[in-house]
Kinemage of the C-alpha trace (Angstrom):
@kinemage 1
@onewidth
@group {chain A} dominant
@subgroup {mainchain}
@vectorlist {calphas} color= white
{ca met a 1} P -29.366 6.977 3.407
{ca ile a 2} L -25.969 7.053 5.089
{ca glu a 3} L -23.184 7.137 2.554
{ca glu a 4} L -20.371 4.994 3.882
{ca leu a 5} L -18.151 2.074 3.006
{ca arg a 6} L -18.819 -1.348 4.423
{ca glu a 7} L -16.456 -2.697 7.066
{ca lys a 8} L -16.162 -6.155 8.578
{ca pro a 9} L -16.053 -6.674 12.357
{ca leu a 10} L -12.791 -7.230 14.219
{ca glu a 11} L -13.403 -10.986 14.488
{ca asp a 12} L -13.558 -11.352 10.710
{ca arg a 13} L -10.440 -9.225 10.265
{ca leu a 14} L -8.604 -11.426 12.765
{ca glu a 15} L -9.672 -14.567 10.917
{ca phe a 16} L -8.560 -13.031 7.624
{ca tyr a 17} L -5.187 -12.039 9.072
{ca asn a 18} L -4.674 -15.595 10.327
{ca phe a 19} L -5.651 -16.904 6.921
{ca ile a 20} L -3.310 -14.735 4.881
{ca thr a 21} L -0.305 -15.325 7.132
{ca thr a 22} L -0.730 -19.098 6.784
{ca gly a 23} L -2.142 -19.421 3.290
{ca cys a 24} L -0.545 -16.669 1.210
{ca thr a 25} L 2.814 -18.383 0.817
{ca his a 26} L 4.592 -20.270 -1.956
{ca leu a 27} L 2.242 -19.086 -4.707
{ca tyr a 28} L 5.218 -19.372 -7.028
{ca ser a 29} L 7.372 -22.483 -7.156
{ca lys a 30} L 10.602 -22.181 -9.139
{ca gly a 31} L 9.129 -19.067 -10.720
{ca lys a 32} L 5.935 -20.840 -11.854
{ca phe a 33} L 2.502 -19.664 -10.761
{ca gln a 34} L 0.613 -22.205 -8.630
{ca asp a 35} L -2.980 -21.578 -9.719
{ca asp a 36} L -4.465 -24.067 -7.236
{ca lys a 37} L -2.928 -22.195 -4.298
{ca phe a 38} L -4.105 -18.893 -5.729
{ca met a 39} L -7.666 -20.185 -6.083
{ca ala a 40} L -7.593 -21.342 -2.449
{ca ile a 41} L -7.046 -17.768 -1.241
{ca ala a 42} L -8.866 -15.767 -3.939
{ca pro a 43} L -12.343 -15.971 -2.312
{ca ala a 44} L -11.065 -14.558 0.988
{ca phe a 45} L -9.222 -11.676 -0.715
{ca ile a 46} L -12.018 -10.612 -3.028
{ca lys a 47} L -14.547 -10.681 -0.162
{ca phe a 48} L -12.439 -8.187 1.769
{ca ala a 49} L -11.730 -6.082 -1.313
{ca lys a 50} L -15.468 -5.748 -1.861
{ca asp a 51} L -16.852 -5.890 1.691
{ca asp a 52} L -14.075 -4.217 3.707
{ca pro a 53} L -12.096 -2.050 1.249
{ca ile a 54} L -10.716 0.150 4.041
{ca phe a 55} L -8.982 -2.797 5.684
{ca met a 56} L -7.762 -4.117 2.317
{ca ala a 57} L -6.106 -0.787 1.468
{ca his a 58} L -4.366 -0.646 4.850
{ca leu a 59} L -3.382 -4.312 4.544
{ca leu a 60} L -1.704 -3.647 1.192
{ca ser a 61} L 0.150 -0.646 2.644
{ca trp a 62} L 1.266 -2.804 5.591
{ca ala a 63} L 2.302 -5.695 3.316
{ca met a 64} L 4.594 -3.431 1.299
{ca lys a 65} L 6.714 -3.020 4.452
{ca lys a 66} L 6.955 -6.785 5.061
{ca glu a 67} L 8.988 -9.595 3.521
{ca ser a 68} L 6.228 -11.630 1.868
{ca lys a 69} L 6.429 -10.941 -1.866
{ca asp a 70} L 3.419 -13.181 -2.504
{ca leu a 71} L 1.295 -11.133 -0.115
{ca gln a 72} L 2.454 -7.901 -1.765
{ca val a 73} L 1.528 -9.152 -5.234
{ca val a 74} L -1.843 -10.652 -4.274
{ca ser a 75} L -2.864 -7.664 -2.117
{ca thr a 76} L -1.946 -5.265 -4.929
{ca phe a 77} L -4.041 -7.219 -7.425
{ca phe a 78} L -7.145 -7.608 -5.271
{ca asn a 79} L -7.024 -4.071 -3.904
{ca gly a 80} L -7.103 -3.055 -7.560
{ca leu a 81} L -10.593 -4.629 -7.611
{ca ser a 82} L -11.656 -2.773 -4.454
{ca asp a 83} L -15.207 -1.530 -4.005
{ca ala a 84} L -13.685 1.843 -3.056
{ca asp a 85} L -13.126 2.885 -6.668
{ca gly a 86} L -13.978 6.599 -6.528
{ca thr a 87} L -17.456 6.180 -8.056
{ca pro a 88} L -20.702 7.530 -6.486
{ca phe a 89} L -21.948 5.622 -3.444
{ca phe a 90} L -25.196 4.912 -5.264
{ca lys a 91} L -27.084 6.135 -8.313
{ca gly a 92} L -27.884 9.792 -7.814
{ca ser a 93} L -25.476 10.238 -4.898
{ca asn a 94} L -23.750 13.611 -4.730
{ca lys a 95} L -20.782 12.035 -2.948
{ca asn a 96} L -18.222 9.537 -4.179
{ca lys a 97} L -16.470 6.662 -2.489
{ca pro a 98} L -12.770 7.195 -1.783
{ca asn a 99} L -10.472 5.782 -4.427
{ca phe a 100} L -8.440 3.185 -2.514
{ca arg a 101} L -7.548 1.450 -5.777
{ca ser a 102} L -4.881 4.121 -6.163
{ca ala a 103} L -2.949 2.371 -3.363
{ca ser a 104} L -2.386 -0.509 -5.800
{ca ser a 105} L -1.106 1.948 -8.392
{ca ala a 106} L 1.340 3.301 -5.806
{ca ala a 107} L 2.423 -0.191 -4.742
{ca ile a 108} L 3.235 -1.166 -8.327
{ca gln a 109} L 5.615 1.785 -8.657
{ca met a 110} L 7.549 0.466 -5.622
{ca met a 111} L 8.049 -3.010 -7.080
{ca ala a 112} L 10.949 -4.590 -8.926
{ca pro a 113} L 10.020 -5.691 -12.478
{ca asn a 114} L 9.630 -9.354 -11.505
{ca leu a 115} L 6.894 -8.492 -8.985
{ca ala a 116} L 5.196 -5.895 -11.184
{ca leu a 117} L 5.133 -8.570 -13.895
{ca arg a 118} L 3.399 -10.989 -11.529
{ca val a 119} L 0.661 -8.428 -10.879
{ca leu a 120} L 0.295 -7.991 -14.637
{ca glu a 121} L 0.094 -11.754 -15.168
{ca leu a 122} L -2.675 -12.026 -12.567
{ca thr a 123} L -4.757 -9.610 -14.648
{ca arg a 124} L -4.505 -12.159 -17.482
{ca phe a 125} L -5.464 -15.149 -15.309
{ca lys a 126} L -9.083 -16.236 -15.860
{ca phe a 127} L -11.002 -17.190 -12.737
{ca gly a 128} L -14.263 -16.556 -10.950
{ca val a 129} L -15.553 -16.357 -7.374
{ca lys a 130} L -19.244 -17.018 -6.774
{ca asp a 131} L -21.249 -13.883 -5.936
{ca tyr a 132} L -18.184 -11.665 -6.506
{ca leu a 133} L -16.383 -12.248 -9.808
{ca thr a 134} L -17.474 -13.813 -13.088
{ca glu a 135} L -15.273 -16.387 -14.797
{ca ala a 136} L -12.925 -14.106 -16.770
{ca gly a 137} L -9.699 -12.169 -16.676
{ca his a 138} L -9.904 -9.184 -14.323
{ca tyr a 139} L -8.050 -6.139 -15.601
{ca pro a 140} L -9.285 -2.919 -14.001
{ca thr a 141} L -8.296 0.349 -15.648
{ca thr a 142} L -6.474 1.384 -12.472
{ca leu a 143} L -3.984 -1.489 -12.737
{ca gly a 144} L -3.609 -1.136 -16.499
{ca thr a 145} L -2.744 2.553 -16.189
{ca ala a 146} L -0.364 1.929 -13.291
{ca leu a 147} L 1.523 -0.792 -15.158
{ca arg a 148} L 1.826 1.351 -18.287
{ca lys a 149} L 3.104 4.314 -16.251
{ca tyr a 150} L 5.538 1.974 -14.489
{ca ile a 151} L 7.224 1.458 -17.860
{ca leu a 152} L 6.909 5.044 -19.082
{ca tyr a 153} L 8.489 6.494 -15.952
{ca arg a 154} L 11.477 4.169 -16.252
{ca glu a 155} L 11.830 5.040 -19.923
{ca ser a 156} L 12.099 8.694 -18.931
{ca asn a 157} L 14.831 7.733 -16.459
{ca pro a 158} L 17.258 5.540 -18.465
{ca asp a 159} L 19.475 4.930 -15.447
{ca met a 160} L 16.617 2.905 -13.983
{ca ile a 161} L 16.581 0.761 -17.131
{ca arg a 162} L 20.330 0.255 -16.843
{ca gly a 163} L 19.901 -0.650 -13.192
{ca leu a 164} L 17.285 -3.323 -13.803
{ca lys a 165} L 19.324 -4.630 -16.737
{ca thr a 166} L 22.448 -5.027 -14.625
{ca ala a 167} L 20.299 -6.623 -11.904
{ca gly a 168} L 19.346 -9.362 -14.341
{ca leu a 169} L 15.716 -8.217 -14.685
{ca gly a 170} L 15.823 -7.112 -18.321
{ca asn a 171} L 13.819 -10.073 -19.621
{ca lys a 172} L 11.092 -9.533 -17.007
{ca phe a 173} L 10.843 -5.899 -18.067
{ca lys a 174} L 10.657 -6.886 -21.749
{ca lys a 175} L 7.826 -9.313 -20.989
{ca met a 176} L 5.845 -6.472 -19.442
{ca tyr a 177} L 6.087 -4.560 -22.732
{ca lys a 178} L 4.805 -7.583 -24.640
{ca leu a 179} L 1.840 -8.232 -22.344
{ca leu a 180} L 0.902 -4.545 -22.407
{ca his a 181} L 1.385 -4.349 -26.207
{ca met a 182} L 3.818 -1.474 -25.820
{ca ala a 183} L 6.889 -0.676 -27.883
{ca pro a 184} L 10.099 0.495 -26.176
{ca thr a 185} L 11.967 3.678 -26.988
{ca ile a 186} L 15.096 3.303 -29.107
{ca glu a 187} L 17.246 4.055 -26.049
{ca thr a 188} L 15.443 1.482 -23.916
{ca ala a 189} L 15.775 -1.185 -26.621
{ca ala a 190} L 19.478 -0.398 -26.904
{ca ile a 191} L 20.044 -0.711 -23.157
{ca leu a 192} L 18.142 -4.014 -23.076
{ca gly a 193} L 19.842 -5.304 -26.218
{ca trp a 194} L 16.393 -5.854 -27.723
{ca lys a 195} L 16.090 -6.167 -31.503
{ca gln a 196} L 13.090 -4.359 -32.953
{ca lys a 197} L 11.607 -5.161 -36.358
{ca gly a 198} L 12.059 -2.227 -38.731
{ca arg a 199} L 14.048 -0.221 -36.158
{ca ile a 200} L 17.808 0.263 -36.026
{ca ile a 201} L 19.033 -0.514 -32.537
{ca glu a 202} L 22.603 0.117 -31.492
{ca lys a 203} L 23.038 -2.557 -28.855
{ca ile a 204} L 24.516 -1.563 -25.493
{ca ser a 205} L 26.142 -4.705 -24.167
{ca tyr a 206} L 27.621 -5.906 -20.921
{ca asn a 207} L 29.592 -8.641 -22.684
{ca leu a 208} L 32.751 -9.306 -20.682
{ca ser a 209} L 34.059 -12.239 -22.723
{ca glu a 210} L 36.584 -10.196 -24.719
{ca leu a 211} L 38.105 -8.572 -21.631
{ca thr a 212} L 40.912 -9.840 -19.462
{ca trp a 213} L 39.768 -11.056 -16.051
{ca gln a 214} L 41.300 -7.928 -14.490
{ca glu a 215} L 39.323 -5.701 -16.893
{ca ala a 216} L 36.181 -7.741 -16.266
{ca ile a 217} L 36.485 -7.190 -12.501
{ca glu a 218} L 36.908 -3.463 -13.039
{ca lys a 219} L 33.825 -3.292 -15.281
{ca ile a 220} L 31.719 -5.382 -12.876
{ca lys a 221} L 32.546 -2.957 -10.075
{ca lys a 222} L 32.276 0.233 -12.135
{ca asp a 223} L 28.966 -0.605 -13.840
{ca lys a 224} L 27.578 -2.428 -10.776
{ca ile a 225} L 26.702 -5.424 -12.903
{ca ser a 226} L 24.547 -8.102 -11.300
{ca pro a 227} L 26.481 -11.348 -10.631
{ca ile a 228} L 23.729 -13.252 -12.479
{ca val a 229} L 24.325 -11.135 -15.599
{ca ala a 230} L 28.125 -11.169 -15.277
{ca leu a 231} L 28.284 -14.967 -14.936
{ca ser a 232} L 26.940 -15.437 -18.449
{ca ser a 233} L 29.848 -13.602 -20.078
{ca val a 234} L 32.916 -13.433 -17.832
{ca pro a 235} L 36.051 -14.710 -19.638
{ca thr a 236} L 36.903 -17.083 -16.799
{ca ile a 237} L 35.903 -17.706 -13.201
{ca asn a 238} L 38.927 -17.588 -10.953
{ca ala a 239} L 39.167 -16.613 -7.290
{ca pro a 240} L 39.416 -12.815 -7.915
{ca ile a 241} L 36.420 -12.957 -10.289
{ca ala a 242} L 34.485 -15.024 -7.739
{ca lys a 243} L 35.218 -12.484 -5.035
{ca ala a 244} L 34.106 -9.611 -7.291
{ca leu a 245} L 30.862 -11.449 -8.097
{ca leu a 246} L 30.254 -12.208 -4.442
{ca glu a 247} L 30.806 -8.551 -3.526
{ca arg a 248} L 28.001 -7.667 -5.960
{ca cys a 249} L 25.683 -10.364 -4.576
{ca thr a 250} L 22.744 -9.683 -2.337
{ca gly a 251} L 22.292 -12.129 0.525
{ca asn a 252} L 19.644 -14.029 -1.442
{ca gln a 253} L 21.840 -14.197 -4.544
{ca ala a 254} L 24.770 -15.530 -2.502
{ca ile a 255} L 22.589 -18.430 -1.332
{ca ile a 256} L 21.298 -19.119 -4.846
{ca leu a 257} L 24.846 -19.130 -6.281
{ca gln a 258} L 26.434 -21.058 -3.419
{ca asn a 259} L 26.681 -24.283 -5.473
{ca met a 260} L 28.894 -22.519 -8.024
{ca phe a 261} L 31.109 -21.013 -5.330
{ca arg a 262} L 31.295 -24.277 -3.406
{ca asn a 263} L 31.812 -26.690 -6.325
{ca arg a 264} L 34.689 -24.635 -7.737
{ca gly a 265} L 36.401 -24.602 -4.361
{ca phe a 266} L 36.110 -20.852 -3.774
{ca leu a 267} L 34.502 -21.347 -0.372
{ca asp a 268} L 37.663 -23.150 0.732
{ca ile a 269} L 39.457 -19.812 0.486
{ca pro a 270} L 39.105 -18.139 3.928
{ca glu a 271} L 38.705 -14.603 2.566
{ca ile a 272} L 35.908 -15.621 0.176
{ca lys a 273} L 34.271 -17.903 2.730
{ca glu a 274} L 34.143 -15.076 5.265
{ca leu a 275} L 32.611 -12.754 2.672
{ca phe a 276} L 30.062 -15.434 1.717
{ca val a 277} L 28.958 -15.936 5.329
{ca glu a 278} L 28.606 -12.165 5.819
{ca lys a 279} L 26.492 -11.915 2.662
{ca val a 280} L 24.218 -14.785 3.737
{ca lys a 281} L 23.588 -12.993 7.023
{ca thr a 282} L 21.844 -10.244 5.045
{ca ala a 283} L 19.531 -12.687 3.253
{ca lys a 284} L 15.818 -12.565 3.949
{ca thr a 285} L 13.347 -14.437 1.769
{ca val a 286} L 15.698 -17.216 0.607
{ca val a 287} L 17.441 -17.937 3.916
{ca asp a 288} L 15.106 -20.798 4.830
{ca arg a 289} L 16.050 -22.639 1.622
{ca ile a 290} L 19.736 -22.302 2.310
{ca asp a 291} L 20.490 -26.020 2.363
{ca thr a 292} L 17.856 -27.218 -0.135
{ca leu a 293} L 19.338 -24.909 -2.778
{ca ala a 294} L 22.774 -26.453 -2.278
{ca lys a 295} L 23.267 -29.910 -3.720
{ca asp a 296} L 25.451 -32.569 -2.152
{ca leu a 297} L 26.326 -30.636 0.978
{ca ser a 298} L 28.638 -32.471 3.337
{ca asp a 299} L 27.451 -32.999 6.919
{ca glu a 300} L 29.877 -30.291 7.997
{ca asp a 301} L 28.520 -27.865 5.388
{ca lys a 302} L 24.925 -28.657 6.357
{ca lys a 303} L 25.684 -27.949 9.976
{ca glu a 304} L 27.470 -24.729 9.080
{ca met a 305} L 24.651 -23.506 6.830
{ca ser a 306} L 22.081 -24.398 9.485
{ca glu a 307} L 24.024 -22.337 12.020
{ca val a 308} L 24.219 -19.397 9.604
{ca arg a 309} L 20.476 -19.572 8.923
{ca ser a 310} L 19.700 -19.790 12.623
{ca lys a 311} L 21.916 -16.782 13.345
{ca val a 312} L 20.192 -14.782 10.619
{ca arg a 313} L 16.784 -15.499 12.091
{ca lys a 314} L 17.872 -14.632 15.615
{ca glu a 315} L 19.277 -11.298 14.442
{ca gln a 316} L 16.142 -10.512 12.443
{ca phe a 317} L 13.578 -11.368 15.083
{ca gly a 318} L 15.380 -10.868 18.372
{ca lys a 319} L 15.117 -13.067 21.414
{ca val a 320} L 11.817 -14.930 21.582
{ca gly a 321} L 12.488 -16.473 24.998
{ca lys a 322} L 12.208 -20.088 26.078
{ca ile a 323} L 9.971 -22.310 23.943
{ca tyr a 324} L 8.261 -25.576 24.885
{ca met a 325} L 6.801 -27.654 22.043
{ca his a 326} L 3.808 -29.838 23.055
{ca ile a 327} L 3.419 -32.795 20.643
{ca asp a 328} L 0.049 -34.558 20.466
{ca gly a 329} L 0.783 -38.298 20.628
{ca ser a 330} L -2.841 -39.495 20.648
{ca ser a 331} L -4.025 -42.181 18.242
{ca ser a 332} L -5.195 -39.815 15.502
{ca met a 333} L -2.071 -37.670 15.558
{ca ser a 334} L 0.764 -39.548 13.860
{ca gly a 335} L 0.936 -36.455 11.674
{ca ala a 336} L 2.024 -34.374 14.668
{ca ile a 337} L 5.019 -36.627 15.285
{ca glu a 338} L 6.018 -36.499 11.616
{ca phe a 339} L 5.611 -32.723 11.687
{ca ala a 340} L 7.890 -32.471 14.723
{ca lys a 341} L 10.545 -34.446 12.847
{ca glu a 342} L 10.373 -32.165 9.841
{ca ala a 343} L 9.797 -28.782 11.483
{ca gly a 344} L 11.365 -29.114 14.928
{ca ala a 345} L 14.620 -27.551 13.751
{ca ile a 346} L 12.723 -24.621 12.225
{ca ile a 347} L 11.022 -23.922 15.556
{ca ala a 348} L 14.260 -24.351 17.515
{ca glu a 349} L 15.893 -21.704 15.327
{ca cys a 350} L 13.624 -19.084 16.870
{ca val a 351} L 15.318 -19.251 20.286
{ca asn a 352} L 18.638 -17.733 21.215
{ca asp a 353} L 20.260 -20.918 22.563
{ca pro a 354} L 18.221 -24.063 21.797
{ca gln a 355} L 20.364 -26.171 24.109
{ca glu a 356} L 19.114 -24.039 27.003
{ca asp a 357} L 15.961 -22.367 25.692
{ca phe a 358} L 14.148 -25.172 23.834
{ca ala a 359} L 12.311 -28.144 25.323
{ca trp a 360} L 9.631 -30.480 24.047
{ca gly a 361} L 7.323 -33.168 25.249
{ca val a 362} L 4.595 -35.572 24.141
{ca phe a 363} L 1.086 -35.788 25.599
{ca arg a 364} L -1.712 -38.331 25.306
{ca asp a 365} L -4.429 -39.036 27.857
{ca gly a 366} L -2.481 -39.134 31.118
{ca thr a 367} L -2.448 -36.466 33.799
{ca arg a 368} L 1.201 -35.678 33.082
{ca gly a 369} L 3.040 -35.660 29.803
{ca arg a 370} L 6.612 -36.674 29.127
{ca thr a 371} L 9.503 -34.354 28.331
{ca leu a 372} L 11.639 -35.723 25.511
{ca lys a 373} L 15.397 -35.787 25.323
{ca leu a 374} L 16.837 -32.959 23.233
{ca pro a 375} L 18.287 -33.856 19.824
{ca asp a 376} L 22.066 -34.234 19.628
{ca glu a 377} L 21.972 -31.557 16.914
{ca phe a 378} L 19.246 -29.033 16.163
{ca thr a 379} L 18.917 -30.051 12.516
{ca lys a 380} L 16.203 -31.923 10.639
{ca glu a 381} L 18.321 -35.080 10.870
{ca gly a 382} L 18.732 -34.550 14.611
{ca phe a 383} L 14.985 -34.284 15.194
{ca his a 384} L 14.322 -37.378 13.063
{ca gln a 385} L 16.864 -39.291 15.120
{ca ala a 386} L 15.428 -38.076 18.437
{ca leu a 387} L 11.854 -39.063 17.514
{ca tyr a 388} L 12.690 -42.338 15.808
{ca gly a 389} L 10.421 -45.054 17.167
{ca leu a 390} L 7.897 -42.687 18.783
{ca arg a 391} L 4.394 -43.732 17.801
{ca ala a 392} L 0.924 -42.300 18.283
{ca asp a 393} L -0.988 -44.418 20.837
{ca ala a 394} L -4.658 -45.199 21.330
{ca gly a 395} L -6.623 -43.394 24.021
{ca gly a 396} L -7.922 -39.937 24.829
{ca thr a 397} L -6.200 -36.586 24.513
{ca asn a 398} L -5.047 -34.330 27.339
{ca cys a 399} L -3.637 -31.155 25.764
{ca ala a 400} L -2.776 -29.874 29.251
{ca ala a 401} L -0.557 -32.848 30.149
{ca cys a 402} L 2.734 -31.029 29.418
{ca tyr a 403} L 1.593 -27.620 30.650
{ca gly a 404} L 3.185 -28.056 34.089
{ca leu a 405} L 6.435 -29.307 32.520
{ca ala a 406} L 6.541 -26.217 30.332
{ca arg a 407} L 6.062 -23.951 33.335
{ca glu a 408} L 8.766 -25.770 35.324
{ca phe a 409} L 11.077 -25.321 32.333
{ca gly a 410} L 10.324 -21.595 32.358
{ca ala a 411} L 8.840 -21.465 28.841
{ca glu a 412} L 7.585 -18.058 27.768
{ca val a 413} L 6.013 -19.425 24.590
{ca asp a 414} L 4.119 -22.733 24.225
{ca ile a 415} L 3.816 -24.333 20.794
{ca tyr a 416} L 1.077 -26.969 20.497
{ca val a 417} L 1.204 -29.424 17.592
{ca thr a 418} L -2.293 -30.879 17.765
{ca asp a 419} L -5.784 -31.222 16.299
{ca gln a 420} L -7.061 -29.594 19.550
{ca gln a 421} L -9.338 -32.525 20.330
{ca his a 422} L -8.801 -32.311 24.092
{ca asn a 423} L -11.187 -34.714 25.820
{ca thr a 424} L -9.630 -35.500 29.219
{ca gly a 425} L -11.150 -33.097 31.727
{ca asn a 426} L -11.636 -29.343 31.577
{ca phe a 427} L -8.503 -27.754 30.073
{ca ile a 428} L -8.813 -24.549 32.103
{ca glu a 429} L -9.257 -26.382 35.380
{ca leu a 430} L -6.278 -28.636 34.603
{ca ile a 431} L -3.885 -25.710 34.149
{ca lys a 432} L -5.323 -23.443 36.861
{ca lys a 433} L -3.416 -25.291 39.592
{ca phe a 434} L -0.135 -24.089 38.050
{ca thr a 435} L -1.080 -20.413 37.882
{ca glu a 436} L -0.497 -19.968 41.621
{ca phe a 437} L 3.155 -21.012 41.362
{ca phe a 438} L 4.188 -20.120 37.804
{ca pro a 439} L 3.529 -17.186 35.468
{ca arg a 440} L 1.392 -17.854 32.441
{ca pro a 441} L 3.098 -18.074 29.046
{ca lys a 442} L 3.430 -14.827 27.152
{ca ala a 443} L 1.800 -16.497 24.164
{ca ser a 444} L 0.833 -19.803 22.623
{ca leu a 445} L 1.175 -20.879 19.004
{ca ile a 446} L -1.114 -23.655 17.742
{ca val a 447} L 0.082 -25.666 14.755
{ca asn a 448} L -3.419 -26.766 13.907
{ca phe a 449} L -4.166 -30.205 12.426
{ca ser a 450} L -7.925 -29.841 12.869
{ca ser a 451} L -10.367 -29.526 9.998
{ca asp a 452} L -12.752 -27.651 12.324
{ca ile a 453} L -11.052 -24.353 11.513
{ca val a 454} L -11.631 -23.243 7.943
{ca leu a 455} L -9.794 -19.949 7.936
{ca gly a 456} L -10.835 -18.970 4.433
{ca his a 457} L -14.508 -19.178 5.399
{ca phe a 458} L -14.113 -17.071 8.548
{ca arg a 459} L -16.217 -19.372 10.715
{ca arg a 460} L -15.513 -22.187 13.146
{ca ser a 461} L -17.756 -25.207 13.621
{ca gly a 462} L -18.340 -26.177 17.259
{ca gly a 463} L -16.218 -25.556 20.312
{ca ile a 464} L -12.473 -25.951 20.033
{ca pro a 465} L -11.182 -26.656 23.560
{ca leu a 466} L -7.613 -25.400 23.223
{ca gln a 467} L -8.002 -22.011 21.596
{ca asp a 468} L -11.355 -21.382 23.265
{ca ser a 469} L -9.633 -21.928 26.620
{ca phe a 470} L -6.848 -19.503 25.702
{ca glu a 471} L -9.450 -16.898 24.777
{ca lys a 472} L -11.285 -17.313 28.097
{ca met a 473} L -8.052 -17.120 30.104
{ca gly a 474} L -6.692 -14.163 28.174
{ca ile a 475} L -3.595 -16.040 26.957
{ca pro a 476} L -2.573 -14.558 23.570
{ca tyr a 477} L -2.387 -17.137 20.820
{ca ser a 478} L -1.849 -17.485 17.096
{ca ile a 479} L -2.569 -20.313 14.654
{ca leu a 480} L -0.574 -21.785 11.770
{ca lys a 481} L -1.414 -24.576 9.388
{ca pro a 482} L 1.161 -27.409 9.404
{ca glu a 483} L 1.906 -26.917 5.704
{ca ala a 484} L 2.632 -23.232 6.332
{ca val a 485} L 5.503 -23.907 8.745
{ca lys a 486} L 8.120 -23.779 6.026
{ca ser a 487} L 10.353 -21.189 7.611
{ca ser a 488} L 11.481 -19.939 10.975
{ca ala a 489} L 10.566 -16.477 9.700
{ca leu a 490} L 6.882 -17.394 9.611
{ca val a 491} L 7.051 -19.133 12.999
{ca ala a 492} L 8.775 -16.138 14.589
{ca gln a 493} L 6.232 -13.793 12.998
{ca ala a 494} L 3.353 -15.894 14.367
{ca ile a 495} L 4.898 -15.877 17.855
{ca ala a 496} L 5.451 -12.120 17.700
{ca thr a 497} L 1.834 -11.693 16.593
{ca ala a 498} L 0.579 -13.790 19.505
{ca ile a 499} L 2.716 -11.905 22.022
{ca lys a 500} L 1.446 -8.546 20.787
{ca gly a 501} L -2.106 -9.820 20.717
{ca met a 502} L -4.162 -10.368 17.598
{ca ser a 503} L -6.204 -7.190 17.997
{ca ala a 504} L -2.945 -5.234 18.324
{ca ile a 505} L -1.846 -6.551 14.921
{ca ile a 506} L -5.087 -5.335 13.355
{ca asp a 507} L -4.509 -1.950 15.011
{ca glu a 508} L -0.960 -1.950 13.606
{ca ile a 509} L -2.294 -2.613 10.104
{ca met a 510} L -4.983 0.067 10.379
{ca asp a 511} L -2.422 2.580 11.683
{ca ile a 512} L -0.304 2.246 8.521
{ca pro a 513} L -1.074 5.205 6.217
{ca ile a 514} L -2.626 4.154 2.932
{ca leu a 515} L -0.087 4.351 0.109
{ca arg a 516} L -0.143 7.545 -1.915
{ca leu a 517} L 0.779 7.996 -5.548
{ca pro a 518} L 4.203 9.532 -6.262
{ca arg a 519} L 4.197 13.151 -7.400
{ca trp a 520} L 5.166 12.324 -10.944
{ca tyr a 521} L 2.287 9.882 -11.443
{ca asn a 522} L -0.215 12.401 -12.794
{ca asp a 523} L 2.318 14.252 -14.952
{ca pro a 524} L 0.533 14.389 -18.355
{ca ser a 525} L 3.842 14.566 -20.240
{ca leu a 526} L 4.421 10.818 -19.697
{ca glu a 527} L 1.333 9.846 -21.662
{ca glu a 528} L 1.711 12.682 -24.176
{ca asp a 529} L 5.271 11.664 -25.058
{ca tyr a 530} L 4.155 8.062 -25.515
{ca lys a 531} L 1.186 8.995 -27.736
{ca glu a 532} L 3.431 11.222 -29.842
{ca arg a 533} L 5.989 8.438 -30.197
{ca met a 534} L 3.348 5.911 -31.275
{ca lys a 535} L 1.923 8.079 -34.099
């Protein structure tokens, strides 16, 4: 009997990649776990953890280099349930499987306390997946050990505790202790300001309320105190204090705190405003919520924030090239028009100069579609205004109707907002006549409204004219669900994936070395010191 791990074919890996990039988002809303969204993706993840553990381990290692915190957390948890657990291949085997679960242990050590806590909380969440997991909490020894060592290592390096405290993550770290039924060292409790029953704790505080504002600024800078922590105790918030807080902000924190800066008038001060804009440019995961996090923005502020967000995305993802958005206006596709109103600005943010590099059109059943007038402003309001009155009409569907218009425009990327129900002639034959005069698009992105593609089940029912045609013609493509287009980051990532080619992305993932445990991880003194302390 050949002793080897199971692997899934490339097609299944491609389907899984498509699924996770569209479905593994927004698992936490306002810090709260969305169990329904988790249960929608759990079957796909556990199938790969059990049936293709090699890919799952590489996927986790790849995810730890990307922006998606949800993907990092979920991949860490499910890889911790991997079939590659270091046990014998079968009863009586003289060889063992590799232990890829250790990659999850390594990933946990790389996480901030808020993400490590989320992994820990998943081990307490009771759920089941037919044929794979019984209805219960799933807490493998590998994850339990890794989470305990996460705490013990930081206890042995008090500066790390001070760092997470000043970053405003002390309460998350304390919750990890409670869920793991661990007691902190006296020094750790003192740094966290954590009272312990029956133990004398000399509290180490970052209270700034008794200092002058000049002294508070000096302490904020010297101790590198997080602006979130400092805000709770500063004696007053004047312009110098605001500037000091903003200097300590990350890009994400600047966006989150923009209401405070704006409402107190600090963003009317040119020096602070310039610093704020520079900070926002460094934001990553929060940048797409830049205006929704700010209440009562004026039209001018909305426009300014939209421009900042757009600039951030352009700098992060480079020049995509010209984009043409094909909107399905057939009778069943009123949802496509509504989507274009809501998400058009997000898509337009991916191009360098939307006034020159973005175009869009609507198609139905005619031989030629219609290019639409560009919005006056590339904002959500602008796209609503531009599409006001446009209705889905009865008749067939010709997904190729705007293809020639896109080629004449010089589009390098086509984005189709459709259910793919093309039924007006052969799609390939309809676009072939343009290939003699115009180059093909570098890639196509399908915002898919069809129920024929069930990404989590890895199978498609029946022929799907649009993507099947792209496959036959060798035009790279990628797919997103409409509900997943929440950010220009995800759109740009999908376009980049399509341009590279889906198989190239799988190669990229498999080329990432599997995470290795840090050298200190197997140091027995960590556990010995803890056992001695708990006697």
